[in-house]
C-alpha positions as CSV (number, residue, x, y, z in Angstrom):
1,G,-0.7,127.0,93.5
2,E,-1.4,127.0,97.2
3,K,-1.8,124.4,99.3
4,V,-2.4,123.5,103.2
5,V,-0.1,121.7,105.3
6,R,-2.5,121.1,109.1
7,V,-0.2,119.4,111.8
8,I,-2.2,117.7,114.8
9,G,-0.6,117.0,118.2
10,E,-1.4,112.5,118.4
11,S,-1.8,113.1,121.8
12,S,-3.4,116.7,122.4
13,G,-5.5,117.3,119.6
14,T,-3.6,120.5,119.1
15,E,-4.1,121.5,115.1
16,A,-1.9,124.2,113.4
17,N,-1.7,125.0,109.5
18,S,-0.3,127.1,107.1
19,T,-0.2,127.6,103.4
20,F,2.6,126.2,100.6
21,T,2.9,127.5,97.6
22,V,3.5,125.2,94.8
23,L,5.3,127.2,91.5
24,P,6.2,125.7,88.2
25,R,9.7,125.3,87.0
26,I,11.8,123.8,84.6
27,T,15.2,122.5,84.1
28,L,17.2,122.9,81.2
29,T,19.9,119.7,80.2
30,P,22.4,120.8,79.3
31,A,21.5,124.5,79.6
32,F,23.9,125.7,76.5
33,G,25.0,124.0,73.0
34,G,25.4,124.4,69.5
35,S,22.6,125.2,66.3
36,G,20.5,122.1,65.9
37,S,21.7,121.1,69.5
38,Q,18.7,118.9,71.8
39,V,18.4,119.6,74.5
40,I,15.4,117.8,77.8
41,V,13.2,120.3,79.4
42,S,12.0,118.5,83.1
43,G,9.0,121.0,84.2
44,T,7.8,120.6,87.6
45,G,4.3,122.2,89.2
46,F,2.4,121.7,86.1
47,S,-1.3,120.5,85.1
48,E,-1.5,118.0,83.1
49,N,-0.1,119.3,79.7
50,A,2.9,122.0,79.0
51,D,3.1,123.9,76.0
52,I,7.0,124.0,75.2
53,Y,8.3,127.6,73.1
54,F,11.9,128.4,72.2
55,E,11.6,132.1,72.4
56,D,8.1,133.0,70.6
57,A,7.9,129.7,68.3
58,F,5.7,126.6,69.5
59,I,8.0,123.4,69.6
60,I,6.0,121.3,71.6
61,C,3.2,120.1,74.1
62,A,4.1,117.5,76.8
63,Q,2.1,115.4,79.1
64,A,2.4,116.2,82.5
65,T,1.9,113.0,84.9
66,E,1.2,114.0,88.4
67,G,2.4,117.0,87.7
68,C,6.1,116.5,86.3
69,F,6.7,116.3,82.2
70,T,10.1,115.6,80.3
71,Q,10.6,116.3,77.0
72,T,13.6,116.5,74.2
73,I,13.6,119.2,72.0
74,N,15.6,120.3,69.1
75,V,16.4,123.9,69.7
76,P,16.4,125.8,65.9
77,A,19.6,125.5,63.8
78,D,20.0,128.5,62.7
79,L,21.0,130.5,66.0
80,E,23.4,133.0,66.4
81,F,25.6,132.6,69.4
82,G,23.9,134.7,72.1
83,T,21.3,134.0,75.0
84,Y,17.7,132.6,74.3
85,T,14.7,132.0,76.5
86,I,12.8,128.3,76.9
87,R,9.0,128.9,77.7
88,A,6.7,126.1,79.5
89,E,2.9,126.8,80.4
90,D,-0.2,125.3,80.6
91,P,-2.1,126.0,77.7
92,V,-5.6,126.3,79.4
93,T,-4.2,129.0,82.5
94,P,-0.5,130.4,81.1
95,D,-0.8,133.1,82.8
96,T,-0.3,131.6,86.6
97,I,0.9,128.3,85.4
98,N,4.9,129.0,83.8
99,A,7.8,128.7,83.9
100,S,11.3,129.7,82.0
101,A,14.4,129.1,81.5
102,S,17.8,130.4,79.3
103,F,19.5,128.4,76.7
104,E,23.3,129.6,75.6
105,A,24.1,129.1,72.3
106,I,27.6,128.8,71.5
107,N,30.4,127.7,69.3
108,P,30.1,124.2,68.8
109,L,33.8,123.9,67.8
110,V,34.8,122.4,71.5
111,A,37.9,122.4,71.8
112,P,40.1,119.2,70.7
113,E,41.6,116.6,73.8
114,P,44.9,115.6,73.3
115,L,45.7,112.0,73.7
116,E,49.6,111.5,73.0
117,P,51.9,112.1,74.1
118,A,51.0,112.8,77.5
119,N,51.6,115.7,79.0
120,G,55.0,116.0,80.5
121,E,56.2,113.1,78.7
122,Q,60.1,112.3,78.9
123,D,62.2,110.5,76.3
124,V,60.0,111.2,73.3
125,P,61.4,110.1,70.1
126,V,63.0,112.9,67.8
127,T,59.9,111.9,64.9
128,P,56.9,111.5,67.5
129,I,53.5,111.0,66.4
130,F,50.8,113.2,67.9
131,A,46.8,112.5,68.5
132,W,43.8,114.0,69.8
133,A,40.3,113.0,70.5
134,P,37.9,114.2,67.0
135,V,35.6,117.2,67.0
136,T,31.9,116.5,65.6
137,V,31.3,119.6,63.9
138,A,35.0,119.9,62.8
139,E,36.1,119.7,59.1
140,S,40.1,119.8,59.7
141,Y,42.3,121.1,62.5
142,E,44.9,123.3,63.1
143,F,48.1,121.6,64.4
144,Q,51.4,123.9,66.1
145,L,54.2,122.5,67.7
146,S,56.6,124.8,69.1
147,K,59.8,125.2,71.8
148,D,58.2,128.6,73.4
149,P,55.3,127.9,75.5
150,G,53.3,131.6,74.2
151,F,53.8,130.1,70.0
152,D,55.7,133.8,69.5
153,R,58.6,132.2,68.3
154,D,60.3,129.3,67.5
155,V,56.9,127.1,65.8
156,L,58.0,124.6,63.8
157,V,55.0,123.3,62.9
158,A,51.7,125.1,61.7
159,V,50.1,122.8,59.7
160,S,46.3,122.0,59.1
161,I,45.4,118.9,57.9
162,T,42.1,116.8,58.3
163,D,43.2,113.7,60.7
164,T,43.3,113.6,64.1
165,T,46.7,112.5,64.0
166,Y,50.0,114.1,62.7
167,S,53.0,112.8,62.4
168,H,56.6,114.2,62.6
169,S,59.4,113.2,60.1
170,A,61.9,116.0,59.1
171,P,63.5,117.6,60.0
172,A,64.1,115.4,63.7
173,L,63.6,117.5,66.8
174,D,66.9,118.3,68.7
175,L,67.5,115.7,71.6
176,D,66.7,115.9,75.3
177,T,64.7,119.6,74.4
178,Y,61.1,120.6,75.4
179,Y,58.8,121.3,73.0
180,Y,55.2,122.5,73.0
181,W,51.7,121.5,71.3
182,R,48.5,122.2,70.9
183,V,45.7,121.6,68.2
184,R,42.0,123.2,67.3
185,A,39.1,122.2,65.2
186,V,37.9,123.9,62.2
187,D,34.5,123.7,60.8
188,E,32.9,123.8,57.0
189,D,33.1,127.7,56.9
190,E,35.9,127.6,58.5
191,T,35.7,129.0,61.4
192,C,38.1,127.7,64.5
193,G,37.5,126.5,67.6
194,P,39.1,127.4,71.3
195,W,42.8,126.2,71.3
196,S,43.2,122.5,73.8
197,L,45.4,122.8,76.6
198,L,48.9,123.4,75.9
199,R,51.0,120.2,76.0
200,N,54.8,120.2,76.8
201,I,57.0,117.1,75.7
202,R,60.8,116.5,76.2
203,T,62.9,114.6,73.4
204,V,65.2,112.0,74.8
205,A,68.7,112.8,75.2
206,E,70.3,110.2,72.9
207,T,69.4,108.2,70.2
208,T,70.7,105.9,67.5
209,N,70.0,104.7,64.0
210,P,68.8,101.5,64.1
211,G,70.3,101.3,60.3
212,E,73.7,102.3,60.8
213,P,76.5,99.4,61.4
214,A,78.4,99.2,64.6
215,E,81.8,100.2,64.2
216,P,84.4,97.2,64.7
217,T,86.5,96.9,68.1
218,D,90.3,97.7,66.8
219,P,92.2,94.9,67.6
220,T,95.4,94.5,69.2
221,V,97.8,91.8,67.7
222,T,100.6,91.0,70.3
223,V,103.7,88.9,69.1
224,T,106.5,87.1,71.1
225,I,109.5,85.2,70.7
226,T,111.8,84.0,72.6
227,N,115.3,83.2,72.2
228,P,116.1,86.2,72.1
229,P,113.5,87.5,73.8
230,V,111.4,89.8,71.6
231,T,107.9,91.3,71.7
232,S,106.1,93.5,68.9
233,T,102.5,94.7,69.5
234,V,100.9,95.4,66.6
235,T,97.1,97.9,66.5
236,V,94.9,97.4,64.0
237,T,93.3,100.1,63.4
238,S,92.1,99.3,59.1
239,P,93.7,97.3,56.2
240,P,95.9,97.7,54.9
241,L,97.3,96.2,58.0
242,T,101.4,96.3,58.2
243,V,103.6,93.7,60.6
244,T,106.4,94.7,61.0
245,Q,109.1,92.1,63.1
246,T,112.3,93.5,64.1
247,Q,114.8,90.5,65.0
248,L,117.7,91.8,68.4
249,P,121.1,91.1,67.7
250,I,121.4,87.0,67.4
251,T,125.2,85.0,69.0
252,V,125.6,82.3,67.0
253,T,128.3,79.4,68.5
254,K,129.7,77.5,65.4
255,T,130.3,74.0,65.2
256,S,131.4,72.2,62.5
257,E,127.9,70.8,62.2
258,V,124.4,72.2,63.7
259,T,121.8,70.7,65.5
260,H,118.7,73.3,64.3
261,T,115.2,72.7,66.2
262,K,112.3,75.0,65.9
263,T,109.2,74.6,67.9
264,A,105.9,76.7,67.2
265,V,103.4,77.4,69.4
266,V,100.3,79.6,68.6
267,T,97.8,80.2,71.6
268,T,94.9,82.4,71.0
269,T,92.2,84.2,73.2
270,A,89.2,86.4,73.4
271,A,89.0,89.2,72.9
272,S,92.2,90.6,72.0
273,P,94.1,87.4,70.8
274,T,98.1,86.4,71.5
275,I,100.9,84.6,69.4
276,T,103.8,82.7,70.6
277,M,106.2,81.3,68.8
278,T,109.8,79.7,70.7
279,Q,112.2,78.8,68.8
280,T,114.6,76.1,70.8
281,P,118.7,77.4,71.5
282,A,120.8,75.6,68.6
283,T,123.5,72.8,70.0
284,V,126.5,74.2,70.3
285,T,130.2,72.4,70.6
286,H,132.5,75.2,69.4
287,T,133.3,78.6,71.1
288,T,133.9,80.6,68.7
289,V,131.2,83.7,68.7
290,V,129.7,85.7,66.3
291,E,127.7,88.9,66.0
292,Q,124.3,89.2,64.0
293,P,122.9,92.6,63.5
294,P,119.6,93.3,63.6
295,V,117.0,91.6,60.7
296,T,113.8,93.8,60.4
297,V,110.9,91.9,58.2
298,T,108.0,94.3,57.3
299,H,104.6,92.1,55.5
300,T,101.7,94.2,54.7
301,I,98.5,92.5,54.1
302,E,95.9,93.8,51.5
303,P,93.1,95.4,52.7
304,V,89.8,93.0,52.0
305,N,87.0,94.0,49.5
306,P,85.4,97.0,50.7
307,S,81.9,95.5,50.3
308,E,81.7,93.2,52.0
309,D,80.2,92.6,55.0
310,P,81.6,94.3,58.5
311,G,81.2,91.6,60.2
312,D,84.2,89.6,57.6
313,R,86.5,92.4,58.2
314,K,88.5,90.6,61.0
315,P,92.2,89.6,61.7
316,N,93.6,86.9,59.0
317,W,95.4,85.5,62.1
318,A,96.7,82.2,60.4
319,M,98.1,84.9,58.1
320,I,99.4,86.4,60.6
321,G,100.9,83.3,62.5
322,M,102.2,82.3,58.9
323,I,104.4,85.8,58.1
324,L,105.8,86.2,61.6
325,G,106.8,82.2,61.9
326,G,108.2,83.1,58.1
327,A,110.1,85.6,59.9
328,V,111.4,83.4,62.6
329,M,112.7,81.1,59.8
330,A,114.3,83.7,57.9
331,A,116.4,84.1,61.4
332,A,117.3,81.1,61.2
333,G,118.3,80.6,57.4
334,L,121.1,83.8,58.0
335,I,122.6,81.4,61.3
336,V,123.0,78.3,58.9
337,I,124.0,81.0,56.4
338,I,127.1,82.6,58.7
339,D,128.0,79.3,59.7
340,K,128.6,77.9,56.2
341,M,130.7,81.1,55.5
342,R,132.6,80.8,58.3
343,Y,133.6,76.9,58.2
């Protein structure tokens, strides 16, 4: 109602007044919601009580203290979408003390909130997992994944699921590619809510299969023979391994007694092992010279069992040393045979 506001001068005693009118007022929190939702009605400017109505239906009588009240009400459960009036009035003087506010009944199927992967996330696996926040009244969700942000083409996934996560396994996504995803809630009446905010991701640029063993590095074997100097390089690509040693022409100096000394020194270094074999010169006392044509010795190492562990597929250095040593010894044997024939 009307209230008088009066002002008096402290020294002069001059007085003035005016009228202030208090009007009833109510506010709604929230001012929108779905069928059966709760609303807090707050009022000021009322007397001792306030009757609250939803449209023409009486809801409850709220008690006012010093002109104010706060009351929680439930809106009807069978509302159609639209705008409705909530009214509060004094039960004694309803014509003069009353107020109203508008309540909007909306679709309770709100858009889900995307959680993972984050918007704009980079290096996402090609078999990603998508997650979003649940919607209270949702019975299921529709999930879409596409290369097209408008979802007009290149829609890779369009599924309906009851969970709040979607795990994509096959086919794997393309490498280093942008994808877009969205989700919406569906209620028990198969009514669809609005789509969530659009999210984009970018897949990794490259990937490896953790279950696939790494290819073994092709080893290289270097063989060096002195007197005469010969160097042969054997590259092991895959079993079987073939080692070919060609002996250069040998000059033989004959004597009635030949002293032959052979020293084999084997050294290895990682990761490209080197085998060095040294043959000392024969002792000479005669000037007869015999030319020995080139001698080629070829040996083949059989392949390992394919069922064995790939890590065991490595050159047998002891075997290679024996083969190459045999080649040198064979060459030395030819010297002795020639010597005997000449003698």
